[in-house]
A tleap script that builds the chain and sets N, CA, C and O, in Angstrom:
source leaprc.protein.ff14SB
mol = sequence {
  NMET LYS VAL LEU GLY ALA PRO VAL ARG GLU
  GLU GLY CYS GLU THR ASP PRO ALA TRP ALA
  PRO ASN PRO ASP MET THR TYR ASP CYS ASN
  PHE ALA VAL GLN LYS GLY ILE PHE LYS ALA
  ALA ASN PRO THR ILE ASP THR THR TRP PRO
  ALA ALA ASP ALA LEU LEU ARG GLU LEU SER
  PHE THR ASN ALA ASP ALA SER TRP MET LEU
  THR GLU VAL ASP GLN LYS GLY LEU SER GLN
  ALA GLU ALA ALA ALA ARG TRP ILE MET GLU
  ASN ARG ASP ARG ALA ASN GLU TRP ILE ASP
  ALA ALA ASN ALA GLY CSER
}
set mol.1.N position { 0.847 -1.175 0.000 }
set mol.1.CA position { 0.000 0.000 0.000 }
set mol.1.C position { 0.888 1.232 0.000 }
set mol.1.O position { 1.878 1.283 0.729 }
set mol.2.N position { 0.549 2.208 -0.797 }
set mol.2.CA position { 1.259 3.474 -0.850 }
set mol.2.C position { 0.372 4.544 -0.228 }
set mol.2.O position { -0.760 4.741 -0.669 }
set mol.3.N position { 0.868 5.232 0.783 }
set mol.3.CA position { 0.095 6.276 1.447 }
set mol.3.C position { 0.394 7.605 0.773 }
set mol.3.O position { 1.552 7.992 0.616 }
set mol.4.N position { -0.662 8.292 0.380 }
set mol.4.CA position { -0.531 9.625 -0.199 }
set mol.4.C position { -0.775 10.628 0.906 }
set mol.4.O position { -1.788 10.547 1.602 }
set mol.5.N position { 0.114 11.550 1.076 }
set mol.5.CA position { -0.042 12.475 2.184 }
set mol.5.C position { 0.233 13.910 1.806 }
set mol.5.O position { 0.566 14.221 0.662 }
set mol.6.N position { 0.091 14.763 2.772 }
set mol.6.CA position { 0.371 16.185 2.628 }
set mol.6.C position { 1.518 16.515 3.569 }
set mol.6.O position { 1.879 15.687 4.405 }
set mol.7.N position { 2.101 17.706 3.456 }
set mol.7.CA position { 3.186 18.066 4.368 }
set mol.7.C position { 2.745 17.945 5.827 }
set mol.7.O position { 1.574 18.138 6.154 }
set mol.8.N position { 3.700 17.625 6.690 }
set mol.8.CA position { 3.424 17.487 8.117 }
set mol.8.C position { 2.884 18.807 8.652 }
set mol.8.O position { 3.342 19.879 8.259 }
set mol.9.N position { 1.915 18.722 9.545 }
set mol.9.CA position { 1.264 19.905 10.083 }
set mol.9.C position { 2.231 20.717 10.941 }
set mol.9.O position { 2.888 20.198 11.843 }
set mol.10.N position { 2.291 21.992 10.631 }
set mol.10.CA position { 3.013 22.970 11.433 }
set mol.10.C position { 2.148 24.215 11.500 }
set mol.10.O position { 1.220 24.371 10.707 }
set mol.11.N position { 2.442 25.097 12.437 }
set mol.11.CA position { 1.615 26.286 12.618 }
set mol.11.C position { 1.502 27.112 11.340 }
set mol.11.O position { 0.434 27.656 11.057 }
set mol.12.N position { 2.578 27.216 10.562 }
set mol.12.CA position { 2.541 27.990 9.321 }
set mol.12.C position { 1.470 27.522 8.355 }
set mol.12.O position { 0.954 28.303 7.556 }
set mol.13.N position { 1.145 26.257 8.434 }
set mol.13.CA position { 0.103 25.692 7.578 }
set mol.13.C position { -1.236 26.389 7.793 }
set mol.13.O position { -2.019 26.545 6.856 }
set mol.14.N position { -1.493 26.803 9.021 }
set mol.14.CA position { -2.783 27.406 9.367 }
set mol.14.C position { -2.831 28.908 9.120 }
set mol.14.O position { -3.914 29.490 9.061 }
set mol.15.N position { -1.677 29.538 8.976 }
set mol.15.CA position { -1.675 30.997 8.900 }
set mol.15.C position { -1.052 31.564 7.629 }
set mol.15.O position { -1.335 32.706 7.267 }
set mol.16.N position { -0.212 30.792 6.948 }
set mol.16.CA position { 0.525 31.304 5.784 }
set mol.16.C position { 0.156 30.516 4.536 }
set mol.16.O position { 0.556 29.359 4.406 }
set mol.17.N position { -0.601 31.116 3.609 }
set mol.17.CA position { -1.006 30.391 2.401 }
set mol.17.C position { 0.179 29.881 1.578 }
set mol.17.O position { 0.054 28.857 0.906 }
set mol.18.N position { 1.307 30.559 1.614 }
set mol.18.CA position { 2.456 30.149 0.808 }
set mol.18.C position { 3.237 29.002 1.439 }
set mol.18.O position { 4.208 28.525 0.853 }
set mol.19.N position { 2.833 28.556 2.616 }
set mol.19.CA position { 3.576 27.563 3.369 }
set mol.19.C position { 3.636 26.201 2.690 }
set mol.19.O position { 4.684 25.556 2.726 }
set mol.20.N position { 2.565 25.748 2.081 }
set mol.20.CA position { 2.497 24.383 1.544 }
set mol.20.C position { 2.098 24.388 0.064 }
set mol.20.O position { 2.159 25.441 -0.570 }
set mol.21.N position { 1.697 23.262 -0.501 }
set mol.21.CA position { 1.524 23.142 -1.955 }
set mol.21.C position { 0.583 24.149 -2.608 }
set mol.21.O position { 0.852 24.596 -3.722 }
set mol.22.N position { -0.499 24.514 -1.954 }
set mol.22.CA position { -1.450 25.444 -2.568 }
set mol.22.C position { -1.179 26.851 -2.040 }
set mol.22.O position { -1.510 27.144 -0.891 }
set mol.23.N position { -0.579 27.735 -2.856 }
set mol.23.CA position { -0.201 29.061 -2.370 }
set mol.23.C position { -1.383 29.987 -2.123 }
set mol.23.O position { -1.201 31.103 -1.636 }
set mol.24.N position { -2.583 29.545 -2.450 }
set mol.24.CA position { -3.772 30.377 -2.263 }
set mol.24.C position { -4.612 29.953 -1.061 }
set mol.24.O position { -5.644 30.565 -0.782 }
set mol.25.N position { -4.188 28.925 -0.356 }
set mol.25.CA position { -4.997 28.381 0.732 }
set mol.25.C position { -4.145 28.123 1.969 }
set mol.25.O position { -2.936 27.912 1.882 }
set mol.26.N position { -4.801 28.145 3.108 }
set mol.26.CA position { -4.174 27.672 4.336 }
set mol.26.C position { -4.700 26.273 4.624 }
set mol.26.O position { -5.607 25.807 3.934 }
set mol.27.N position { -4.165 25.611 5.603 }
set mol.27.CA position { -4.570 24.274 6.042 }
set mol.27.C position { -4.308 23.185 5.003 }
set mol.27.O position { -4.991 22.161 5.019 }
set mol.28.N position { -3.338 23.374 4.098 }
set mol.28.CA position { -3.042 22.309 3.137 }
set mol.28.C position { -1.873 21.464 3.650 }
set mol.28.O position { -0.823 21.358 3.016 }
set mol.29.N position { -2.099 20.873 4.819 }
set mol.29.CA position { -1.121 20.008 5.468 }
set mol.29.C position { -1.884 18.922 6.223 }
set mol.29.O position { -3.111 18.964 6.315 }
set mol.30.N position { -1.150 17.954 6.760 }
set mol.30.CA position { -1.778 16.917 7.569 }
set mol.30.C position { -2.213 17.491 8.904 }
set mol.30.O position { -1.630 18.462 9.386 }
set mol.31.N position { -3.217 16.905 9.494 }
set mol.31.CA position { -3.728 17.333 10.779 }
set mol.31.C position { -3.290 16.337 11.839 }
set mol.31.O position { -2.618 15.356 11.523 }
set mol.32.N position { -3.653 16.568 13.069 }
set mol.32.CA position { -3.278 15.670 14.159 }
set mol.32.C position { -3.758 14.249 13.870 }
set mol.32.O position { -3.041 13.284 14.136 }
set mol.33.N position { -4.949 14.122 13.336 }
set mol.33.CA position { -5.459 12.829 12.907 }
set mol.33.C position { -5.045 12.667 11.455 }
set mol.33.O position { -5.389 13.499 10.615 }
set mol.34.N position { -4.318 11.617 11.153 }
set mol.34.CA position { -3.804 11.406 9.800 }
set mol.34.C position { -4.956 11.258 8.814 }
set mol.34.O position { -5.839 10.418 8.991 }
set mol.35.N position { -4.933 12.065 7.799 }
set mol.35.CA position { -5.894 11.933 6.710 }
set mol.35.C position { -5.104 11.573 5.466 }
set mol.35.O position { -3.901 11.826 5.401 }
set mol.36.N position { -5.742 11.008 4.513 }
set mol.36.CA position { -5.050 10.652 3.292 }
set mol.36.C position { -6.014 10.026 2.314 }
set mol.36.O position { -7.200 9.860 2.597 }
set mol.37.N position { -5.495 9.692 1.187 }
set mol.37.CA position { -6.272 9.021 0.150 }
set mol.37.C position { -5.696 7.622 0.032 }
set mol.37.O position { -4.502 7.453 -0.212 }
set mol.38.N position { -6.535 6.636 0.204 }
set mol.38.CA position { -6.082 5.256 0.175 }
set mol.38.C position { -6.768 4.516 -0.958 }
set mol.38.O position { -7.955 4.717 -1.216 }
set mol.39.N position { -6.016 3.659 -1.631 }
set mol.39.CA position { -6.569 2.747 -2.614 }
set mol.39.C position { -6.370 1.348 -2.061 }
set mol.39.O position { -5.263 0.987 -1.663 }
set mol.40.N position { -7.422 0.569 -2.033 }
set mol.40.CA position { -7.328 -0.801 -1.552 }
set mol.40.C position { -8.180 -1.682 -2.457 }
set mol.40.O position { -9.214 -1.250 -2.967 }
set mol.41.N position { -7.741 -2.908 -2.649 }
set mol.41.CA position { -8.491 -3.791 -3.536 }
set mol.41.C position { -8.280 -5.240 -3.136 }
set mol.41.O position { -7.321 -5.576 -2.442 }
set mol.42.N position { -9.177 -6.076 -3.576 }
set mol.42.CA position { -9.079 -7.513 -3.435 }
set mol.42.C position { -7.862 -7.999 -4.229 }
set mol.42.O position { -7.628 -7.502 -5.331 }
set mol.43.N position { -7.088 -8.942 -3.714 }
set mol.43.CA position { -5.894 -9.396 -4.438 }
set mol.43.C position { -6.182 -10.044 -5.788 }
set mol.43.O position { -5.277 -10.177 -6.611 }
set mol.44.N position { -7.427 -10.448 -6.026 }
set mol.44.CA position { -7.764 -11.043 -7.324 }
set mol.44.C position { -8.533 -10.072 -8.212 }
set mol.44.O position { -9.158 -10.487 -9.188 }
set mol.45.N position { -8.492 -8.797 -7.885 }
set mol.45.CA position { -9.270 -7.820 -8.659 }
set mol.45.C position { -8.869 -7.809 -10.134 }
set mol.45.O position { -9.710 -7.572 -11.002 }
set mol.46.N position { -7.600 -8.062 -10.422 }
set mol.46.CA position { -7.149 -8.012 -11.812 }
set mol.46.C position { -7.817 -9.058 -12.690 }
set mol.46.O position { -8.007 -8.837 -13.886 }
set mol.47.N position { -8.174 -10.197 -12.104 }
set mol.47.CA position { -8.856 -11.231 -12.897 }
set mol.47.C position { -10.364 -11.214 -12.699 }
set mol.47.O position { -11.116 -11.571 -13.606 }
set mol.48.N position { -10.804 -10.802 -11.521 }
set mol.48.CA position { -12.240 -10.795 -11.228 }
set mol.48.C position { -12.937 -9.571 -11.824 }
set mol.48.O position { -14.004 -9.687 -12.427 }
set mol.49.N position { -12.333 -8.418 -11.652 }
set mol.49.CA position { -12.899 -7.158 -12.141 }
set mol.49.C position { -11.801 -6.346 -12.835 }
set mol.49.O position { -11.312 -5.369 -12.268 }
set mol.50.N position { -11.414 -6.729 -14.035 }
set mol.50.CA position { -10.280 -6.069 -14.695 }
set mol.50.C position { -10.487 -4.571 -14.944 }
set mol.50.O position { -9.525 -3.806 -14.878 }
set mol.51.N position { -11.703 -4.144 -15.225 }
set mol.51.CA position { -11.929 -2.705 -15.447 }
set mol.51.C position { -11.738 -1.926 -14.148 }
set mol.51.O position { -11.152 -0.843 -14.155 }
set mol.52.N position { -12.223 -2.463 -13.045 }
set mol.52.CA position { -12.023 -1.804 -11.747 }
set mol.52.C position { -10.544 -1.758 -11.394 }
set mol.52.O position { -10.058 -0.754 -10.873 }
set mol.53.N position { -9.821 -2.848 -11.678 }
set mol.53.CA position { -8.381 -2.889 -11.438 }
set mol.53.C position { -7.684 -1.799 -12.254 }
set mol.53.O position { -6.851 -1.063 -11.726 }
set mol.54.N position { -8.022 -1.699 -13.530 }
set mol.54.CA position { -7.402 -0.683 -14.387 }
set mol.54.C position { -7.729 0.725 -13.892 }
set mol.54.O position { -6.871 1.608 -13.914 }
set mol.55.N position { -8.966 0.932 -13.448 }
set mol.55.CA position { -9.351 2.256 -12.942 }
set mol.55.C position { -8.547 2.615 -11.695 }
set mol.55.O position { -8.037 3.731 -11.588 }
set mol.56.N position { -8.429 1.687 -10.756 }
set mol.56.CA position { -7.655 1.960 -9.541 }
set mol.56.C position { -6.190 2.242 -9.863 }
set mol.56.O position { -5.560 3.066 -9.201 }
set mol.57.N position { -5.651 1.574 -10.859 }
set mol.57.CA position { -4.260 1.811 -11.247 }
set mol.57.C position { -4.086 3.193 -11.885 }
set mol.57.O position { -3.033 3.816 -11.745 }
set mol.58.N position { -5.103 3.662 -12.571 }
set mol.58.CA position { -5.032 4.965 -13.248 }
set mol.58.C position { -5.257 6.145 -12.314 }
set mol.58.O position { -4.688 7.216 -12.528 }
set mol.59.N position { -6.077 5.967 -11.280 }
set mol.59.CA position { -6.389 7.066 -10.367 }
set mol.59.C position { -5.120 7.654 -9.779 }
set mol.59.O position { -4.278 6.937 -9.240 }
set mol.60.N position { -4.994 8.964 -9.890 }
set mol.60.CA position { -3.817 9.628 -9.354 }
set mol.60.C position { -4.196 11.062 -9.008 }
set mol.60.O position { -4.649 11.821 -9.865 }
set mol.61.N position { -4.005 11.423 -7.739 }
set mol.61.CA position { -4.327 12.760 -7.281 }
set mol.61.C position { -3.055 13.485 -6.870 }
set mol.61.O position { -2.179 12.897 -6.235 }
set mol.62.N position { -2.951 14.746 -7.225 }
set mol.62.CA position { -1.814 15.559 -6.814 }
set mol.62.C position { -2.054 16.075 -5.401 }
set mol.62.O position { -3.164 15.965 -4.879 }
set mol.63.N position { -1.026 16.634 -4.783 }
set mol.63.CA position { -1.203 17.273 -3.483 }
set mol.63.C position { -2.212 18.407 -3.585 }
set mol.63.O position { -3.005 18.617 -2.667 }
set mol.64.N position { -2.189 19.138 -4.694 }
set mol.64.CA position { -3.150 20.231 -4.875 }
set mol.64.C position { -4.579 19.692 -4.933 }
set mol.64.O position { -5.492 20.311 -4.385 }
set mol.65.N position { -4.785 18.548 -5.589 }
set mol.65.CA position { -6.114 17.921 -5.634 }
set mol.65.C position { -6.579 17.570 -4.222 }
set mol.65.O position { -7.701 17.892 -3.828 }
set mol.66.N position { -5.702 16.906 -3.466 }
set mol.66.CA position { -6.059 16.492 -2.106 }
set mol.66.C position { -6.341 17.698 -1.227 }
set mol.66.O position { -7.285 17.689 -0.436 }
set mol.67.N position { -5.529 18.729 -1.363 }
set mol.67.CA position { -5.732 19.958 -0.588 }
set mol.67.C position { -7.078 20.585 -0.922 }
set mol.67.O position { -7.805 21.020 -0.028 }
set mol.68.N position { -7.406 20.632 -2.200 }
set mol.68.CA position { -8.680 21.204 -2.635 }
set mol.68.C position { -9.836 20.425 -2.018 }
set mol.68.O position { -10.782 21.013 -1.493 }
set mol.69.N position { -9.751 19.089 -2.086 }
set mol.69.CA position { -10.838 18.264 -1.559 }
set mol.69.C position { -10.986 18.433 -0.048 }
set mol.69.O position { -12.102 18.550 0.459 }
set mol.70.N position { -9.869 18.446 0.665 }
set mol.70.CA position { -9.932 18.631 2.115 }
set mol.70.C position { -10.513 19.994 2.476 }
set mol.70.O position { -11.277 20.108 3.434 }
set mol.71.N position { -10.162 21.012 1.726 }
set mol.71.CA position { -10.705 22.351 1.974 }
set mol.71.C position { -12.211 22.368 1.754 }
set mol.71.O position { -12.948 22.963 2.540 }
set mol.72.N position { -12.670 21.722 0.690 }
set mol.72.CA position { -14.105 21.686 0.391 }
set mol.72.C position { -14.883 21.025 1.528 }
set mol.72.O position { -15.982 21.463 1.869 }
set mol.73.N position { -14.312 19.972 2.112 }
set mol.73.CA position { -14.994 19.241 3.183 }
set mol.73.C position { -14.793 19.924 4.529 }
set mol.73.O position { -15.762 20.212 5.232 }
set mol.74.N position { -13.536 20.186 4.892 }
set mol.74.CA position { -13.231 20.672 6.239 }
set mol.74.C position { -13.567 22.140 6.454 }
set mol.74.O position { -13.941 22.523 7.562 }
set mol.75.N position { -13.445 22.967 5.429 }
set mol.75.CA position { -13.683 24.401 5.615 }
set mol.75.C position { -14.979 24.890 4.993 }
set mol.75.O position { -15.596 25.827 5.501 }
set mol.76.N position { -15.399 24.266 3.902 }
set mol.76.CA position { -16.614 24.739 3.221 }
set mol.76.C position { -17.839 23.906 3.542 }
set mol.76.O position { -18.950 24.261 3.147 }
set mol.77.N position { -17.652 22.785 4.264 }
set mol.77.CA position { -18.780 22.008 4.749 }
set mol.77.C position { -19.416 21.047 3.763 }
set mol.77.O position { -20.497 20.528 4.039 }
set mol.78.N position { -18.789 20.790 2.626 }
set mol.78.CA position { -19.349 19.817 1.700 }
set mol.78.C position { -19.144 18.414 2.262 }
set mol.78.O position { -18.202 18.165 3.014 }
set mol.79.N position { -20.028 17.513 1.893 }
set mol.79.CA position { -19.809 16.109 2.245 }
set mol.79.C position { -18.696 15.585 1.333 }
set mol.79.O position { -18.368 16.209 0.324 }
set mol.80.N position { -18.130 14.456 1.688 }
set mol.80.CA position { -17.101 13.869 0.837 }
set mol.80.C position { -17.657 13.554 -0.548 }
set mol.80.O position { -16.976 13.763 -1.552 }
set mol.81.N position { -18.878 13.056 -0.607 }
set mol.81.CA position { -19.500 12.740 -1.896 }
set mol.81.C position { -19.712 14.006 -2.724 }
set mol.81.O position { -19.489 14.001 -3.935 }
set mol.82.N position { -20.141 15.090 -2.075 }
set mol.82.CA position { -20.338 16.357 -2.790 }
set mol.82.C position { -19.014 16.898 -3.323 }
set mol.82.O position { -18.940 17.368 -4.458 }
set mol.83.N position { -17.977 16.830 -2.503 }
set mol.83.CA position { -16.663 17.309 -2.940 }
set mol.83.C position { -16.145 16.468 -4.101 }
set mol.83.O position { -15.593 17.005 -5.061 }
set mol.84.N position { -16.322 15.150 -4.017 }
set mol.84.CA position { -15.880 14.271 -5.099 }
set mol.84.C position { -16.632 14.587 -6.393 }
set mol.84.O position { -16.021 14.673 -7.459 }
set mol.85.N position { -17.941 14.757 -6.306 }
set mol.85.CA position { -18.739 15.073 -7.499 }
set mol.85.C position { -18.316 16.410 -8.100 }
set mol.85.O position { -18.232 16.547 -9.321 }
set mol.86.N position { -18.056 17.381 -7.256 }
set mol.86.CA position { -17.622 18.701 -7.734 }
set mol.86.C position { -16.243 18.598 -8.402 }
set mol.86.O position { -16.011 19.197 -9.452 }
set mol.87.N position { -15.326 17.827 -7.779 }
set mol.87.CA position { -13.997 17.652 -8.356 }
set mol.87.C position { -14.102 17.001 -9.743 }
set mol.87.O position { -13.438 17.429 -10.687 }
set mol.88.N position { -14.928 15.981 -9.855 }
set mol.88.CA position { -15.101 15.303 -11.144 }
set mol.88.C position { -15.638 16.272 -12.191 }
set mol.88.O position { -15.162 16.282 -13.326 }
set mol.89.N position { -16.615 17.078 -11.823 }
set mol.89.CA position { -17.180 18.045 -12.776 }
set mol.89.C position { -16.122 19.054 -13.231 }
set mol.89.O position { -16.095 19.445 -14.398 }
set mol.90.N position { -15.252 19.474 -12.311 }
set mol.90.CA position { -14.234 20.470 -12.633 }
set mol.90.C position { -12.986 19.865 -13.281 }
set mol.90.O position { -12.128 20.588 -13.787 }
set mol.91.N position { -12.894 18.537 -13.260 }
set mol.91.CA position { -11.739 17.841 -13.829 }
set mol.91.C position { -12.197 16.711 -14.741 }
set mol.91.O position { -11.625 15.621 -14.748 }
set mol.92.N position { -13.225 16.994 -15.495 }
set mol.92.CA position { -13.875 15.981 -16.338 }
set mol.92.C position { -12.885 15.298 -17.284 }
set mol.92.O position { -12.968 14.084 -17.472 }
set mol.93.N position { -11.952 16.040 -17.883 }
set mol.93.CA position { -11.009 15.438 -18.825 }
set mol.93.C position { -10.145 14.374 -18.154 }
set mol.93.O position { -9.948 13.292 -18.707 }
set mol.94.N position { -9.627 14.680 -16.961 }
set mol.94.CA position { -8.809 13.693 -16.242 }
set mol.94.C position { -9.633 12.479 -15.859 }
set mol.94.O position { -9.185 11.344 -16.027 }
set mol.95.N position { -10.834 12.707 -15.346 }
set mol.95.CA position { -11.699 11.593 -14.959 }
set mol.95.C position { -12.017 10.719 -16.173 }
set mol.95.O position { -12.007 9.492 -16.070 }
set mol.96.N position { -12.294 11.336 -17.309 }
set mol.96.CA position { -12.594 10.565 -18.514 }
set mol.96.C position { -11.379 9.756 -18.989 }
set mol.96.O position { -11.533 8.646 -19.498 }
set mol.97.N position { -10.168 10.315 -18.822 }
set mol.97.CA position { -8.955 9.557 -19.177 }
set mol.97.C position { -8.867 8.294 -18.334 }
set mol.97.O position { -8.525 7.231 -18.852 }
set mol.98.N position { -9.171 8.392 -17.034 }
set mol.98.CA position { -9.121 7.219 -16.159 }
set mol.98.C position { -10.147 6.187 -16.604 }
set mol.98.O position { -9.861 4.991 -16.648 }
set mol.99.N position { -11.350 6.662 -16.936 }
set mol.99.CA position { -12.420 5.747 -17.341 }
set mol.99.C position { -12.068 5.085 -18.669 }
set mol.99.O position { -12.273 3.883 -18.834 }
set mol.100.N position { -11.542 5.854 -19.611 }
set mol.100.CA position { -11.143 5.290 -20.908 }
set mol.100.C position { -10.065 4.226 -20.726 }
set mol.100.O position { -10.118 3.171 -21.359 }
set mol.101.N position { -9.083 4.503 -19.857 }
set mol.101.CA position { -8.027 3.526 -19.590 }
set mol.101.C position { -8.605 2.274 -18.945 }
set mol.101.O position { -8.191 1.161 -19.267 }
set mol.102.N position { -9.561 2.450 -18.035 }
set mol.102.CA position { -10.197 1.294 -17.401 }
set mol.102.C position { -10.949 0.462 -18.415 }
set mol.102.O position { -10.882 -0.767 -18.391 }
set mol.103.N position { -11.662 1.124 -19.304 }
set mol.103.CA position { -12.398 0.387 -20.337 }
set mol.103.C position { -11.445 -0.358 -21.275 }
set mol.103.O position { -11.752 -1.463 -21.724 }
set mol.104.N position { -10.309 0.237 -21.565 }
set mol.104.CA position { -9.327 -0.421 -22.423 }
set mol.104.C position { -8.703 -1.624 -21.731 }
set mol.104.O position { -8.293 -2.579 -22.390 }
set mol.105.N position { -8.629 -1.580 -20.399 }
set mol.105.CA position { -8.018 -2.670 -19.641 }
set mol.105.C position { -8.964 -3.806 -19.330 }
set mol.105.O position { -8.540 -4.821 -18.778 }
set mol.106.N position { -10.235 -3.664 -19.669 }
set mol.106.CA position { -11.186 -4.734 -19.332 }
set mol.106.C position { -11.376 -5.703 -20.464 }
set mol.106.O position { -12.143 -6.657 -20.337 }
savepdb mol mol.pdb
quit
């Protein structure tokens, strides 16, 4: 398993927008409770569900993506599902590339 994370939390994260990956936002760091994006799958997913396997292999979020999503949930009050739907709408080309790759892998 590969853990995707943000910079370790320091006070500058909360007060200085230029401190971490997103120069326009504060709080783009890890919090006391570790948050992250995890991908997990059944060990036979490649043979049982090849399209799902291909999709999971294609999914890739940048630190800026993760920061944006955390801000939408933690500061703007969106649910995780709402933030995900909004991210997909605003990043339709990337999402479609993942889906196309998954379809090609099935």
